[in-house]
Every structure is written in C-alpha cells, then in structure tokens.
N, C-alpha and C positions, 0 to 999 in steps of 0.2 A: 509588490508588496515588500515589506521588510521582515527579516528573519527575528522572531521573538528570543532567539538564543543570544546573537552577537551584534544584530542591528545591520548585517550585510544585505545585499540585494537576492531576492529568488527568482530563479529561473525555471520555466517550464521545461519538463523533460520526462521522458518516458523510461521505467525502470521496472525490474522484477523484485518482488517484497514477499518475505514469508511472514505469516500469520499463524501463531499458535493459537489452536482452538480446542484444545485439549490436554490432557496429560501426554499422551503420546501420538498425537495428530498435529501435523504441521502442513499447511496449504501455502502454496507459492503461488501468487498472482502474477502472470507474465502480461509484460506490456501496460502497466498501470501509469496513468499519467499523475505526475506529482510536481510540487514546487519544491526544489532545492535550493540550498543557500550556496552562492559561490565561494564563500568565505569558510565556513565552518562544516559544510556538506549536511546540516540538519535538514529535514524535509517536513513538508507538510502536505496532507492529503485535504484536497478541497472537499466541502459538504456535500456535493451533488455526487463527487465521486466515491466518498465514504458510504453514502447510502447505497450505491450499487455493490460495493464491496461486502456490506453487511448482509445485502440479499443473496450474493454469492455464497458467503459464508454459511448463511442459515441453510443453505440447500444441499451442504455436503454430506458425505457419509463419515461420521466422526470416529469409526472403526479402522479407517483406513490410517497408516502410518505416515504416507506423504502423497499429497495429491498437487498437480501442478494445473493450474487454470489459465485462460488467457482472459484479460479484461477486454471486453467488446464495447466499443463506445456506442 
C-alpha cells in the first residue's frame, strides 16, 4: 500500500496506540497491528482491525481515567 500523506510505502508492524474515549478517559491498546509509512510515520488501521478496536472500546468502563488493553488477534 501507498501512504496517503506522502506517497511512501507502508510496512506492517505492531504498536501500542492511545484512544481518547471520553473527556477524562484514555484507553491504550497494546500490540495493535497497523500499517506505518517508512517515510513520514503516518499510520493506517485496516478495517478489520478497526472493527475489533471499536468492539473493545464499546465495552470499556468510561469512568476509568486510564485503561490498558491488549489486542488479541
């Protein structure tokens, strides 16, 4: 795939990403597979992975200030 930002090539890798799901609530999902540009470091989350992320985020306790979860393939 090609980066939509700079045209560089995207590489598959696994990383940890934060998601802000409320005013005072941040969830960090660990071991999340993404495609990251080798040139500008922009990243893309594939649709199937984002569906799983949406499921994870819909089931969290939003009163918690910080929650760290692992992405399970």
